[in-house]
VMD Tcl script that draws the C-alpha trace (Angstrom):
set ca {
  {0.00 0.00 0.00}
  {1.44 3.40 -0.94}
  {1.50 6.17 1.64}
  {-1.40 8.09 0.06}
  {-3.67 5.04 0.16}
  {-2.71 4.56 3.82}
  {-3.41 8.24 4.49}
  {-6.85 8.07 2.90}
  {-7.66 4.81 4.72}
  {-6.65 6.44 8.01}
  {-7.90 10.00 7.51}
  {-11.04 10.60 5.47}
  {-11.19 13.48 2.94}
  {-13.26 15.56 5.37}
  {-10.96 15.00 8.38}
  {-10.55 18.27 10.26}
  {-7.34 19.48 11.87}
  {-7.61 22.12 14.61}
  {-5.36 25.11 13.96}
  {-3.55 27.24 16.50}
  {-6.45 29.71 16.42}
  {-8.96 26.88 17.13}
  {-10.36 27.15 13.62}
  {-11.27 24.02 11.73}
  {-9.30 23.40 8.55}
  {-10.54 20.91 6.01}
  {-9.99 19.89 2.42}
  {-12.58 21.42 0.09}
  {-13.88 19.90 -3.10}
  {-12.84 21.57 -6.32}
  {-14.91 22.43 -9.36}
  {-16.41 19.63 -11.41}
  {-13.81 17.88 -13.61}
  {-10.92 19.64 -11.85}
  {-8.01 17.96 -10.09}
  {-6.48 19.32 -6.88}
  {-2.76 19.01 -6.14}
  {-1.70 19.31 -2.49}
  {2.06 19.46 -1.85}
  {4.39 19.98 1.06}
  {8.09 19.93 1.77}
  {10.08 19.13 4.87}
  {13.66 19.58 5.97}
  {15.67 17.93 8.72}
  {17.40 20.98 10.17}
  {20.29 19.02 11.68}
  {21.27 17.30 8.40}
  {19.69 19.73 5.85}
  {18.20 16.74 4.03}
  {14.84 17.54 2.47}
  {11.91 15.69 0.97}
  {8.71 16.62 -0.83}
  {5.29 14.96 -1.01}
  {2.18 15.48 -3.08}
  {-1.33 14.17 -3.50}
  {-3.72 14.50 -6.45}
  {-7.48 14.26 -5.84}
  {-10.41 14.56 -8.20}
  {-13.27 17.03 -7.66}
  {-15.03 14.53 -5.37}
  {-12.00 14.06 -3.13}
  {-11.02 10.62 -4.44}
  {-7.31 9.80 -4.43}
  {-5.77 9.73 -7.91}
  {-2.02 9.76 -7.37}
  {0.51 10.41 -4.65}
  {4.27 10.85 -4.59}
  {7.20 11.54 -2.33}
  {10.77 12.37 -3.27}
  {14.01 12.71 -1.39}
  {15.65 15.94 -2.61}
  {18.93 15.66 -0.73}
  {20.71 18.55 0.94}
  {18.61 21.66 0.50}
  {17.20 24.72 2.25}
  {13.76 25.12 3.79}
  {12.81 27.40 0.88}
  {13.84 24.77 -1.68}
  {11.85 22.06 0.11}
  {8.72 24.23 0.25}
  {9.05 25.36 -3.37}
}
mol new
graphics top color blue
foreach p $ca { graphics top sphere $p radius 0.5 }
foreach p [lrange $ca 0 end-1] q [lrange $ca 1 end] { graphics top cylinder $p $q radius 0.2 }
display resetview
């Protein structure tokens, strides 16, 4: 099972994460026939080794494709971009 399938099996598309301001944040459906790409980057500050992840969902929130990639030594800005 790839990580995105595990994520979707564990956390449903409408799972809500509380923010620091106690607001609820949730994924919102896109327009009909549109695809949404969610990405993020992370960096281990002690080793400067970064990685990136992404998830594609259709307009109904169904998982289409997910990826992760080790980008090696980088900066926080490079990982986020």
